[in-house]
Gaussian input, Z-matrix of N, CA and C with variables (Angstrom, degrees):
# hf/3-21g

backbone

0 1
 N
 C     1     B1
 C     2     B2     1     A1
 N     3     B3     2     A2     1     D1
 C     4     B4     3     A3     2     D2
 C     5     B5     4     A4     3     D3
 N     6     B6     5     A5     4     D4
 C     7     B7     6     A6     5     D5
 C     8     B8     7     A7     6     D6
 N     9     B9     8     A8     7     D7
 C    10    B10     9     A9     8     D8
 C    11    B11    10    A10     9     D9
 N    12    B12    11    A11    10    D10
 C    13    B13    12    A12    11    D11
 C    14    B14    13    A13    12    D12
 N    15    B15    14    A14    13    D13
 C    16    B16    15    A15    14    D14
 C    17    B17    16    A16    15    D15
 N    18    B18    17    A17    16    D16
 C    19    B19    18    A18    17    D17
 C    20    B20    19    A19    18    D18
 N    21    B21    20    A20    19    D19
 C    22    B22    21    A21    20    D20
 C    23    B23    22    A22    21    D21
 N    24    B24    23    A23    22    D22
 C    25    B25    24    A24    23    D23
 C    26    B26    25    A25    24    D24
 N    27    B27    26    A26    25    D25
 C    28    B28    27    A27    26    D26
 C    29    B29    28    A28    27    D27
 N    30    B30    29    A29    28    D28
 C    31    B31    30    A30    29    D29
 C    32    B32    31    A31    30    D30
 N    33    B33    32    A32    31    D31
 C    34    B34    33    A33    32    D32
 C    35    B35    34    A34    33    D33
 N    36    B36    35    A35    34    D34
 C    37    B37    36    A36    35    D35
 C    38    B38    37    A37    36    D36
 N    39    B39    38    A38    37    D37
 C    40    B40    39    A39    38    D38
 C    41    B41    40    A40    39    D39
 N    42    B42    41    A41    40    D40
 C    43    B43    42    A42    41    D41
 C    44    B44    43    A43    42    D42
 N    45    B45    44    A44    43    D43
 C    46    B46    45    A45    44    D44
 C    47    B47    46    A46    45    D45
 N    48    B48    47    A47    46    D46
 C    49    B49    48    A48    47    D47
 C    50    B50    49    A49    48    D48
 N    51    B51    50    A50    49    D49
 C    52    B52    51    A51    50    D50
 C    53    B53    52    A52    51    D51
 N    54    B54    53    A53    52    D52
 C    55    B55    54    A54    53    D53
 C    56    B56    55    A55    54    D54
 N    57    B57    56    A56    55    D55
 C    58    B58    57    A57    56    D56
 C    59    B59    58    A58    57    D57
 N    60    B60    59    A59    58    D58
 C    61    B61    60    A60    59    D59
 C    62    B62    61    A61    60    D60
 N    63    B63    62    A62    61    D61
 C    64    B64    63    A63    62    D62
 C    65    B65    64    A64    63    D63
 N    66    B66    65    A65    64    D64
 C    67    B67    66    A66    65    D65
 C    68    B68    67    A67    66    D66
 N    69    B69    68    A68    67    D67
 C    70    B70    69    A69    68    D68
 C    71    B71    70    A70    69    D69
 N    72    B72    71    A71    70    D70
 C    73    B73    72    A72    71    D71
 C    74    B74    73    A73    72    D72
 N    75    B75    74    A74    73    D73
 C    76    B76    75    A75    74    D74
 C    77    B77    76    A76    75    D75
 N    78    B78    77    A77    76    D76
 C    79    B79    78    A78    77    D77
 C    80    B80    79    A79    78    D78
 N    81    B81    80    A80    79    D79
 C    82    B82    81    A81    80    D80
 C    83    B83    82    A82    81    D81
 N    84    B84    83    A83    82    D82
 C    85    B85    84    A84    83    D83
 C    86    B86    85    A85    84    D84
 N    87    B87    86    A86    85    D85
 C    88    B88    87    A87    86    D86
 C    89    B89    88    A88    87    D87
 N    90    B90    89    A89    88    D88
 C    91    B91    90    A90    89    D89
 C    92    B92    91    A91    90    D90
 N    93    B93    92    A92    91    D91
 C    94    B94    93    A93    92    D92
 C    95    B95    94    A94    93    D93
 N    96    B96    95    A95    94    D94
 C    97    B97    96    A96    95    D95
 C    98    B98    97    A97    96    D96
 N    99    B99    98    A98    97    D97
 C   100   B100    99    A99    98    D98
 C   101   B101   100   A100    99    D99
 N   102   B102   101   A101   100   D100
 C   103   B103   102   A102   101   D101
 C   104   B104   103   A103   102   D102
 N   105   B105   104   A104   103   D103
 C   106   B106   105   A105   104   D104
 C   107   B107   106   A106   105   D105
 N   108   B108   107   A107   106   D106
 C   109   B109   108   A108   107   D107
 C   110   B110   109   A109   108   D108
 N   111   B111   110   A110   109   D109
 C   112   B112   111   A111   110   D110
 C   113   B113   112   A112   111   D111
 N   114   B114   113   A113   112   D112
 C   115   B115   114   A114   113   D113
 C   116   B116   115   A115   114   D114
 N   117   B117   116   A116   115   D115
 C   118   B118   117   A117   116   D116
 C   119   B119   118   A118   117   D117
 N   120   B120   119   A119   118   D118
 C   121   B121   120   A120   119   D119
 C   122   B122   121   A121   120   D120
 N   123   B123   122   A122   121   D121
 C   124   B124   123   A123   122   D122
 C   125   B125   124   A124   123   D123
 N   126   B126   125   A125   124   D124
 C   127   B127   126   A126   125   D125
 C   128   B128   127   A127   126   D126
 N   129   B129   128   A128   127   D127
 C   130   B130   129   A129   128   D128
 C   131   B131   130   A130   129   D129
 N   132   B132   131   A131   130   D130
 C   133   B133   132   A132   131   D131
 C   134   B134   133   A133   132   D132
 N   135   B135   134   A134   133   D133
 C   136   B136   135   A135   134   D134
 C   137   B137   136   A136   135   D135
 N   138   B138   137   A137   136   D136
 C   139   B139   138   A138   137   D137
 C   140   B140   139   A139   138   D138
 N   141   B141   140   A140   139   D139
 C   142   B142   141   A141   140   D140
 C   143   B143   142   A142   141   D141
 N   144   B144   143   A143   142   D142
 C   145   B145   144   A144   143   D143
 C   146   B146   145   A145   144   D144
 N   147   B147   146   A146   145   D145
 C   148   B148   147   A147   146   D146
 C   149   B149   148   A148   147   D147
 N   150   B150   149   A149   148   D148
 C   151   B151   150   A150   149   D149
 C   152   B152   151   A151   150   D150
 N   153   B153   152   A152   151   D151
 C   154   B154   153   A153   152   D152
 C   155   B155   154   A154   153   D153
 N   156   B156   155   A155   154   D154
 C   157   B157   156   A156   155   D155
 C   158   B158   157   A157   156   D156
 N   159   B159   158   A158   157   D157
 C   160   B160   159   A159   158   D158
 C   161   B161   160   A160   159   D159
 N   162   B162   161   A161   160   D160
 C   163   B163   162   A162   161   D161
 C   164   B164   163   A163   162   D162
 N   165   B165   164   A164   163   D163
 C   166   B166   165   A165   164   D164
 C   167   B167   166   A166   165   D165
 N   168   B168   167   A167   166   D166
 C   169   B169   168   A168   167   D167
 C   170   B170   169   A169   168   D168
 N   171   B171   170   A170   169   D169
 C   172   B172   171   A171   170   D170
 C   173   B173   172   A172   171   D171
 N   174   B174   173   A173   172   D172
 C   175   B175   174   A174   173   D173
 C   176   B176   175   A175   174   D174
 N   177   B177   176   A176   175   D175
 C   178   B178   177   A177   176   D176
 C   179   B179   178   A178   177   D177
 N   180   B180   179   A179   178   D178
 C   181   B181   180   A180   179   D179
 C   182   B182   181   A181   180   D180
 N   183   B183   182   A182   181   D181
 C   184   B184   183   A183   182   D182
 C   185   B185   184   A184   183   D183
 N   186   B186   185   A185   184   D184
 C   187   B187   186   A186   185   D185
 C   188   B188   187   A187   186   D186
 N   189   B189   188   A188   187   D187
 C   190   B190   189   A189   188   D188
 C   191   B191   190   A190   189   D189
 N   192   B192   191   A191   190   D190
 C   193   B193   192   A192   191   D191
 C   194   B194   193   A193   192   D192
 N   195   B195   194   A194   193   D193
 C   196   B196   195   A195   194   D194
 C   197   B197   196   A196   195   D195
 N   198   B198   197   A197   196   D196
 C   199   B199   198   A198   197   D197
 C   200   B200   199   A199   198   D198
 N   201   B201   200   A200   199   D199
 C   202   B202   201   A201   200   D200
 C   203   B203   202   A202   201   D201
 N   204   B204   203   A203   202   D202
 C   205   B205   204   A204   203   D203
 C   206   B206   205   A205   204   D204
 N   207   B207   206   A206   205   D205
 C   208   B208   207   A207   206   D206
 C   209   B209   208   A208   207   D207
 N   210   B210   209   A209   208   D208
 C   211   B211   210   A210   209   D209
 C   212   B212   211   A211   210   D210
 N   213   B213   212   A212   211   D211
 C   214   B214   213   A213   212   D212
 C   215   B215   214   A214   213   D213
 N   216   B216   215   A215   214   D214
 C   217   B217   216   A216   215   D215
 C   218   B218   217   A217   216   D216
 N   219   B219   218   A218   217   D217
 C   220   B220   219   A219   218   D218
 C   221   B221   220   A220   219   D219
 N   222   B222   221   A221   220   D220
 C   223   B223   222   A222   221   D221
 C   224   B224   223   A223   222   D222
 N   225   B225   224   A224   223   D223
 C   226   B226   225   A225   224   D224
 C   227   B227   226   A226   225   D225
 N   228   B228   227   A227   226   D226
 C   229   B229   228   A228   227   D227
 C   230   B230   229   A229   228   D228
 N   231   B231   230   A230   229   D229
 C   232   B232   231   A231   230   D230
 C   233   B233   232   A232   231   D231
 N   234   B234   233   A233   232   D232
 C   235   B235   234   A234   233   D233
 C   236   B236   235   A235   234   D234
 N   237   B237   236   A236   235   D235
 C   238   B238   237   A237   236   D236
 C   239   B239   238   A238   237   D237
 N   240   B240   239   A239   238   D238
 C   241   B241   240   A240   239   D239
 C   242   B242   241   A241   240   D240
 N   243   B243   242   A242   241   D241
 C   244   B244   243   A243   242   D242
 C   245   B245   244   A244   243   D243
 N   246   B246   245   A245   244   D244
 C   247   B247   246   A246   245   D245
 C   248   B248   247   A247   246   D246
 N   249   B249   248   A248   247   D247
 C   250   B250   249   A249   248   D248
 C   251   B251   250   A250   249   D249
 N   252   B252   251   A251   250   D250
 C   253   B253   252   A252   251   D251
 C   254   B254   253   A253   252   D252
 N   255   B255   254   A254   253   D253
 C   256   B256   255   A255   254   D254
 C   257   B257   256   A256   255   D255
 N   258   B258   257   A257   256   D256
 C   259   B259   258   A258   257   D257
 C   260   B260   259   A259   258   D258
 N   261   B261   260   A260   259   D259
 C   262   B262   261   A261   260   D260
 C   263   B263   262   A262   261   D261
 N   264   B264   263   A263   262   D262
 C   265   B265   264   A264   263   D263
 C   266   B266   265   A265   264   D264
 N   267   B267   266   A266   265   D265
 C   268   B268   267   A267   266   D266
 C   269   B269   268   A268   267   D267
 N   270   B270   269   A269   268   D268
 C   271   B271   270   A270   269   D269
 C   272   B272   271   A271   270   D270
 N   273   B273   272   A272   271   D271
 C   274   B274   273   A273   272   D272
 C   275   B275   274   A274   273   D273
 N   276   B276   275   A275   274   D274
 C   277   B277   276   A276   275   D275
 C   278   B278   277   A277   276   D276
 N   279   B279   278   A278   277   D277
 C   280   B280   279   A279   278   D278
 C   281   B281   280   A280   279   D279
 N   282   B282   281   A281   280   D280
 C   283   B283   282   A282   281   D281
 C   284   B284   283   A283   282   D282
 N   285   B285   284   A284   283   D283
 C   286   B286   285   A285   284   D284
 C   287   B287   286   A286   285   D285
 N   288   B288   287   A287   286   D286
 C   289   B289   288   A288   287   D287
 C   290   B290   289   A289   288   D288
 N   291   B291   290   A290   289   D289
 C   292   B292   291   A291   290   D290
 C   293   B293   292   A292   291   D291
 N   294   B294   293   A293   292   D292
 C   295   B295   294   A294   293   D293
 C   296   B296   295   A295   294   D294
 N   297   B297   296   A296   295   D295
 C   298   B298   297   A297   296   D296
 C   299   B299   298   A298   297   D297
 N   300   B300   299   A299   298   D298
 C   301   B301   300   A300   299   D299
 C   302   B302   301   A301   300   D300
 N   303   B303   302   A302   301   D301
 C   304   B304   303   A303   302   D302
 C   305   B305   304   A304   303   D303
 N   306   B306   305   A305   304   D304
 C   307   B307   306   A306   305   D305
 C   308   B308   307   A307   306   D306
 N   309   B309   308   A308   307   D307
 C   310   B310   309   A309   308   D308
 C   311   B311   310   A310   309   D309

   B1=1.4480
   B2=1.5110
   B3=1.3096
   B4=1.4397
   B5=1.5115
   B6=1.3229
   B7=1.4810
   B8=1.5030
   B9=1.3473
   B10=1.4657
   B11=1.5231
   B12=1.3388
   B13=1.4503
   B14=1.5316
   B15=1.3177
   B16=1.4599
   B17=1.5267
   B18=1.3312
   B19=1.4608
   B20=1.5010
   B21=1.3353
   B22=1.4459
   B23=1.5502
   B24=1.3224
   B25=1.4567
   B26=1.5392
   B27=1.3148
   B28=1.4553
   B29=1.5327
   B30=1.3120
   B31=1.4764
   B32=1.5294
   B33=1.3069
   B34=1.4668
   B35=1.5553
   B36=1.3340
   B37=1.4527
   B38=1.5123
   B39=1.3267
   B40=1.4606
   B41=1.5279
   B42=1.3058
   B43=1.4447
   B44=1.5154
   B45=1.3291
   B46=1.4668
   B47=1.5257
   B48=1.3421
   B49=1.4557
   B50=1.5046
   B51=1.3317
   B52=1.4431
   B53=1.5199
   B54=1.3069
   B55=1.4570
   B56=1.5227
   B57=1.3148
   B58=1.4517
   B59=1.5250
   B60=1.2961
   B61=1.4765
   B62=1.5242
   B63=1.3492
   B64=1.4549
   B65=1.5294
   B66=1.3287
   B67=1.4669
   B68=1.5134
   B69=1.3191
   B70=1.4565
   B71=1.5354
   B72=1.3268
   B73=1.4426
   B74=1.5285
   B75=1.3292
   B76=1.4603
   B77=1.5242
   B78=1.3293
   B79=1.4534
   B80=1.5462
   B81=1.3133
   B82=1.4682
   B83=1.5192
   B84=1.3368
   B85=1.4772
   B86=1.5333
   B87=1.3057
   B88=1.4627
   B89=1.5357
   B90=1.3390
   B91=1.4799
   B92=1.5453
   B93=1.3395
   B94=1.4525
   B95=1.5265
   B96=1.3108
   B97=1.4697
   B98=1.5153
   B99=1.3124
   B100=1.4715
   B101=1.5271
   B102=1.3442
   B103=1.4459
   B104=1.5255
   B105=1.3208
   B106=1.4530
   B107=1.5416
   B108=1.3320
   B109=1.4710
   B110=1.5277
   B111=1.3349
   B112=1.4707
   B113=1.5372
   B114=1.3158
   B115=1.4507
   B116=1.5474
   B117=1.3310
   B118=1.4439
   B119=1.5324
   B120=1.3224
   B121=1.4819
   B122=1.5287
   B123=1.3175
   B124=1.4567
   B125=1.5217
   B126=1.3280
   B127=1.4600
   B128=1.5243
   B129=1.3188
   B130=1.4535
   B131=1.5401
   B132=1.3434
   B133=1.4544
   B134=1.5303
   B135=1.3390
   B136=1.4679
   B137=1.5502
   B138=1.3236
   B139=1.4712
   B140=1.5260
   B141=1.3261
   B142=1.4780
   B143=1.5185
   B144=1.3567
   B145=1.4567
   B146=1.5179
   B147=1.3268
   B148=1.4712
   B149=1.5394
   B150=1.3303
   B151=1.4645
   B152=1.5202
   B153=1.3365
   B154=1.4690
   B155=1.5386
   B156=1.3157
   B157=1.4401
   B158=1.5209
   B159=1.3253
   B160=1.4646
   B161=1.5155
   B162=1.2968
   B163=1.4588
   B164=1.5400
   B165=1.3319
   B166=1.4746
   B167=1.5298
   B168=1.3312
   B169=1.4613
   B170=1.5191
   B171=1.3249
   B172=1.4533
   B173=1.5150
   B174=1.3050
   B175=1.4686
   B176=1.5111
   B177=1.3160
   B178=1.4760
   B179=1.5371
   B180=1.3183
   B181=1.4728
   B182=1.5169
   B183=1.3503
   B184=1.4476
   B185=1.5291
   B186=1.3359
   B187=1.4495
   B188=1.5204
   B189=1.3039
   B190=1.4664
   B191=1.5202
   B192=1.3141
   B193=1.4748
   B194=1.5237
   B195=1.3227
   B196=1.4698
   B197=1.5100
   B198=1.3137
   B199=1.4675
   B200=1.5319
   B201=1.3228
   B202=1.4641
   B203=1.5311
   B204=1.3180
   B205=1.4615
   B206=1.5032
   B207=1.3341
   B208=1.4822
   B209=1.5027
   B210=1.3299
   B211=1.4577
   B212=1.5333
   B213=1.3072
   B214=1.4362
   B215=1.5258
   B216=1.3190
   B217=1.4423
   B218=1.5089
   B219=1.3564
   B220=1.4635
   B221=1.5285
   B222=1.3113
   B223=1.4536
   B224=1.5285
   B225=1.3573
   B226=1.4640
   B227=1.5259
   B228=1.3549
   B229=1.4630
   B230=1.5196
   B231=1.3220
   B232=1.4645
   B233=1.5346
   B234=1.3186
   B235=1.4695
   B236=1.5343
   B237=1.2944
   B238=1.4580
   B239=1.5294
   B240=1.3277
   B241=1.4773
   B242=1.5299
   B243=1.3185
   B244=1.4679
   B245=1.4977
   B246=1.3500
   B247=1.4734
   B248=1.5421
   B249=1.3286
   B250=1.4653
   B251=1.5178
   B252=1.3206
   B253=1.4695
   B254=1.5122
   B255=1.3357
   B256=1.4617
   B257=1.5437
   B258=1.3073
   B259=1.4516
   B260=1.5345
   B261=1.3002
   B262=1.4685
   B263=1.5280
   B264=1.3400
   B265=1.4754
   B266=1.5298
   B267=1.3200
   B268=1.4598
   B269=1.5128
   B270=1.3350
   B271=1.4577
   B272=1.5201
   B273=1.3131
   B274=1.4545
   B275=1.5421
   B276=1.3319
   B277=1.4587
   B278=1.5295
   B279=1.3230
   B280=1.4605
   B281=1.5351
   B282=1.2985
   B283=1.4777
   B284=1.5337
   B285=1.3380
   B286=1.4649
   B287=1.5260
   B288=1.3323
   B289=1.4688
   B290=1.5128
   B291=1.3223
   B292=1.4648
   B293=1.5336
   B294=1.3043
   B295=1.4817
   B296=1.5310
   B297=1.3017
   B298=1.5000
   B299=1.5273
   B300=1.3271
   B301=1.4817
   B302=1.5239
   B303=1.3212
   B304=1.4850
   B305=1.5090
   B306=1.3434
   B307=1.4726
   B308=1.5131
   B309=1.3308
   B310=1.4785
   B311=1.5074
   A1=109.06
   A2=116.11
   A3=120.36
   A4=111.67
   A5=116.26
   A6=122.36
   A7=110.72
   A8=117.20
   A9=119.84
   A10=111.95
   A11=116.50
   A12=119.87
   A13=109.17
   A14=116.76
   A15=121.46
   A16=110.32
   A17=117.15
   A18=122.19
   A19=111.12
   A20=117.91
   A21=123.18
   A22=110.03
   A23=116.52
   A24=120.80
   A25=111.62
   A26=115.97
   A27=121.16
   A28=111.50
   A29=115.68
   A30=120.02
   A31=111.93
   A32=116.37
   A33=120.76
   A34=112.03
   A35=115.40
   A36=119.83
   A37=116.05
   A38=117.73
   A39=120.60
   A40=108.87
   A41=115.44
   A42=121.46
   A43=107.88
   A44=117.25
   A45=121.50
   A46=107.81
   A47=116.09
   A48=120.55
   A49=110.49
   A50=115.82
   A51=120.28
   A52=110.31
   A53=115.23
   A54=121.16
   A55=111.88
   A56=116.67
   A57=120.94
   A58=110.22
   A59=116.92
   A60=120.81
   A61=110.34
   A62=116.66
   A63=121.52
   A64=110.92
   A65=116.92
   A66=121.84
   A67=113.33
   A68=116.19
   A69=122.29
   A70=111.75
   A71=116.02
   A72=122.02
   A73=109.93
   A74=114.94
   A75=120.06
   A76=106.62
   A77=117.73
   A78=119.08
   A79=112.99
   A80=116.57
   A81=120.50
   A82=111.40
   A83=115.65
   A84=118.94
   A85=110.82
   A86=115.85
   A87=119.97
   A88=110.63
   A89=116.54
   A90=120.51
   A91=111.01
   A92=116.18
   A93=120.27
   A94=111.25
   A95=117.83
   A96=121.50
   A97=108.65
   A98=117.90
   A99=122.03
   A100=109.99
   A101=118.25
   A102=122.03
   A103=111.10
   A104=116.29
   A105=120.98
   A106=111.15
   A107=115.64
   A108=119.09
   A109=112.35
   A110=117.40
   A111=119.66
   A112=110.44
   A113=117.03
   A114=120.46
   A115=111.36
   A116=116.31
   A117=121.85
   A118=111.43
   A119=115.47
   A120=120.45
   A121=110.13
   A122=116.76
   A123=120.97
   A124=112.88
   A125=115.44
   A126=119.92
   A127=110.73
   A128=118.12
   A129=122.29
   A130=111.37
   A131=115.67
   A132=120.47
   A133=111.18
   A134=116.17
   A135=120.21
   A136=110.03
   A137=116.59
   A138=119.61
   A139=110.97
   A140=115.81
   A141=119.60
   A142=111.56
   A143=117.60
   A144=120.63
   A145=110.86
   A146=115.82
   A147=120.22
   A148=111.21
   A149=116.40
   A150=123.48
   A151=112.51
   A152=114.08
   A153=120.13
   A154=109.18
   A155=115.03
   A156=119.53
   A157=109.52
   A158=115.77
   A159=118.02
   A160=110.07
   A161=117.03
   A162=121.76
   A163=110.92
   A164=116.85
   A165=121.11
   A166=110.85
   A167=115.36
   A168=119.59
   A169=110.66
   A170=116.55
   A171=120.28
   A172=111.64
   A173=116.53
   A174=120.25
   A175=110.79
   A176=117.12
   A177=121.87
   A178=112.09
   A179=117.36
   A180=120.11
   A181=111.62
   A182=116.71
   A183=124.11
   A184=111.36
   A185=114.78
   A186=122.68
   A187=107.70
   A188=116.62
   A189=121.75
   A190=111.26
   A191=115.33
   A192=120.14
   A193=110.19
   A194=117.42
   A195=119.30
   A196=111.87
   A197=117.17
   A198=120.74
   A199=110.08
   A200=117.03
   A201=120.62
   A202=109.24
   A203=117.50
   A204=120.47
   A205=111.10
   A206=116.39
   A207=120.05
   A208=111.39
   A209=117.65
   A210=120.28
   A211=109.45
   A212=117.49
   A213=121.88
   A214=112.92
   A215=117.86
   A216=120.98
   A217=113.69
   A218=115.48
   A219=119.04
   A220=113.91
   A221=116.29
   A222=122.04
   A223=109.47
   A224=117.44
   A225=119.07
   A226=114.69
   A227=117.79
   A228=118.42
   A229=111.61
   A230=117.17
   A231=120.54
   A232=108.06
   A233=115.84
   A234=119.44
   A235=111.80
   A236=115.80
   A237=121.55
   A238=109.16
   A239=115.10
   A240=119.79
   A241=110.73
   A242=117.38
   A243=120.21
   A244=111.58
   A245=117.82
   A246=120.34
   A247=109.05
   A248=117.74
   A249=120.75
   A250=111.19
   A251=117.49
   A252=120.99
   A253=110.79
   A254=117.58
   A255=120.98
   A256=110.86
   A257=117.01
   A258=120.21
   A259=110.78
   A260=116.68
   A261=120.70
   A262=110.15
   A263=117.19
   A264=121.20
   A265=110.13
   A266=117.78
   A267=121.46
   A268=112.39
   A269=116.47
   A270=120.76
   A271=116.19
   A272=117.85
   A273=120.72
   A274=109.74
   A275=114.83
   A276=121.16
   A277=108.92
   A278=115.34
   A279=119.21
   A280=110.06
   A281=115.76
   A282=120.33
   A283=110.45
   A284=116.61
   A285=120.46
   A286=110.93
   A287=115.96
   A288=120.31
   A289=111.27
   A290=116.67
   A291=119.74
   A292=109.85
   A293=116.99
   A294=120.58
   A295=110.76
   A296=115.57
   A297=120.59
   A298=110.49
   A299=116.58
   A300=118.45
   A301=113.70
   A302=117.11
   A303=119.98
   A304=109.98
   A305=117.10
   A306=120.47
   A307=110.70
   A308=115.23
   A309=119.31
   A310=109.73
   D1=136.02
   D2=178.62
   D3=-66.88
   D4=148.70
   D5=-177.89
   D6=-59.45
   D7=-39.71
   D8=-178.52
   D9=-63.04
   D10=-40.41
   D11=-179.79
   D12=-69.86
   D13=-41.28
   D14=178.50
   D15=-59.12
   D16=-45.23
   D17=179.12
   D18=-63.02
   D19=-42.16
   D20=-179.56
   D21=-62.86
   D22=-45.63
   D23=179.47
   D24=-64.56
   D25=-44.65
   D26=179.67
   D27=-61.48
   D28=-40.47
   D29=-179.89
   D30=-66.80
   D31=-22.23
   D32=179.35
   D33=-95.50
   D34=8.99
   D35=174.56
   D36=95.44
   D37=2.48
   D38=179.48
   D39=-81.07
   D40=147.47
   D41=174.05
   D42=-98.87
   D43=129.25
   D44=-177.63
   D45=-111.64
   D46=128.47
   D47=179.89
   D48=-158.67
   D49=-167.78
   D50=178.86
   D51=-110.39
   D52=178.66
   D53=-177.79
   D54=-59.99
   D55=-41.34
   D56=-177.78
   D57=-61.09
   D58=-42.74
   D59=179.04
   D60=-67.04
   D61=-43.51
   D62=-177.44
   D63=-61.71
   D64=-42.19
   D65=-178.92
   D66=-88.79
   D67=-1.81
   D68=-179.74
   D69=55.35
   D70=47.34
   D71=-179.20
   D72=-85.41
   D73=145.29
   D74=172.73
   D75=-76.26
   D76=161.33
   D77=175.98
   D78=-57.61
   D79=-32.91
   D80=178.76
   D81=-68.21
   D82=-42.56
   D83=178.58
   D84=-64.72
   D85=-42.28
   D86=179.02
   D87=-62.55
   D88=-41.35
   D89=179.58
   D90=-64.52
   D91=-40.08
   D92=179.81
   D93=-66.32
   D94=-39.33
   D95=177.86
   D96=-65.76
   D97=-43.80
   D98=179.51
   D99=-61.81
   D100=-42.66
   D101=178.53
   D102=-60.63
   D103=-47.32
   D104=-179.98
   D105=-59.30
   D106=-44.82
   D107=-179.92
   D108=-65.23
   D109=-38.94
   D110=178.44
   D111=-65.13
   D112=-42.34
   D113=177.88
   D114=-62.98
   D115=-41.27
   D116=178.66
   D117=-62.68
   D118=-45.46
   D119=178.17
   D120=-64.23
   D121=-41.67
   D122=179.08
   D123=-63.81
   D124=-38.81
   D125=179.49
   D126=-66.25
   D127=-45.65
   D128=179.28
   D129=-61.72
   D130=-45.01
   D131=-179.48
   D132=-62.93
   D133=-44.11
   D134=-178.39
   D135=-66.61
   D136=-41.42
   D137=178.78
   D138=-61.45
   D139=-43.55
   D140=179.50
   D141=-66.40
   D142=-39.78
   D143=178.17
   D144=-59.74
   D145=-35.50
   D146=-179.41
   D147=-85.16
   D148=1.88
   D149=179.21
   D150=54.94
   D151=44.16
   D152=176.02
   D153=-104.21
   D154=150.48
   D155=172.30
   D156=-85.05
   D157=166.91
   D158=174.23
   D159=-60.50
   D160=-36.18
   D161=178.81
   D162=-62.34
   D163=-42.71
   D164=178.01
   D165=-60.30
   D166=-46.23
   D167=179.48
   D168=-63.60
   D169=-41.23
   D170=179.05
   D171=-58.43
   D172=-42.09
   D173=178.35
   D174=-64.41
   D175=-39.56
   D176=-179.13
   D177=-65.19
   D178=-32.14
   D179=-177.55
   D180=-107.73
   D181=13.20
   D182=179.15
   D183=51.88
   D184=55.16
   D185=179.07
   D186=-135.90
   D187=-166.62
   D188=179.21
   D189=-111.23
   D190=160.13
   D191=178.29
   D192=-60.58
   D193=-39.67
   D194=-179.83
   D195=-65.01
   D196=-33.54
   D197=177.70
   D198=-68.55
   D199=-39.53
   D200=176.77
   D201=-62.65
   D202=-41.70
   D203=177.09
   D204=-59.36
   D205=-41.32
   D206=176.35
   D207=-65.85
   D208=-38.89
   D209=178.17
   D210=-60.93
   D211=-45.92
   D212=-175.78
   D213=-70.33
   D214=-21.23
   D215=178.99
   D216=-92.99
   D217=-1.98
   D218=178.76
   D219=77.80
   D220=24.04
   D221=-178.26
   D222=-57.23
   D223=132.41
   D224=-176.57
   D225=-69.55
   D226=-11.87
   D227=177.85
   D228=-79.66
   D229=-9.47
   D230=179.34
   D231=-90.50
   D232=130.46
   D233=-178.99
   D234=-75.02
   D235=150.37
   D236=175.18
   D237=-61.76
   D238=-32.70
   D239=177.75
   D240=-59.92
   D241=-45.04
   D242=179.91
   D243=-66.38
   D244=-38.15
   D245=177.22
   D246=-62.35
   D247=-43.40
   D248=-179.98
   D249=-66.07
   D250=-45.29
   D251=179.87
   D252=-61.29
   D253=-38.35
   D254=179.25
   D255=-67.08
   D256=-41.88
   D257=176.46
   D258=-61.59
   D259=-42.29
   D260=178.68
   D261=-65.42
   D262=-38.08
   D263=177.05
   D264=-62.20
   D265=-28.83
   D266=178.05
   D267=-85.32
   D268=5.97
   D269=176.16
   D270=94.77
   D271=10.16
   D272=-179.38
   D273=-69.90
   D274=134.05
   D275=176.25
   D276=-89.41
   D277=174.42
   D278=176.09
   D279=-61.44
   D280=-37.67
   D281=177.63
   D282=-63.61
   D283=-41.91
   D284=177.73
   D285=-61.64
   D286=-43.31
   D287=178.17
   D288=-62.75
   D289=-38.89
   D290=179.21
   D291=-65.83
   D292=-39.09
   D293=178.25
   D294=-63.31
   D295=-39.55
   D296=-178.51
   D297=-64.55
   D298=-42.93
   D299=-173.83
   D300=-93.48
   D301=-4.39
   D302=-179.46
   D303=-65.69
   D304=142.34
   D305=176.53
   D306=-60.47
   D307=145.34
   D308=179.62
   D309=-113.62

């Protein structure tokens, strides 16, 4: 947000902040959410690069297509373990995993 817009909103009584402040997340909670989202994005990108459908990936990890869709959307009901196992099933190395979760 531009500084001029932020100043205008603040002068009119609006509070300007980020998602973490709005949801009152601890730094640990925010980091966990960011990790989950990075893994989800990495999984979707890797699946598409390999030209696999969600159904194909589901078969490879013995899951369902709907579960893969939840994995790729960062659904909180999906464990980080399942995201990691799915990436490994798609051939991701430790180095690949590190690149996915590294801060940008």
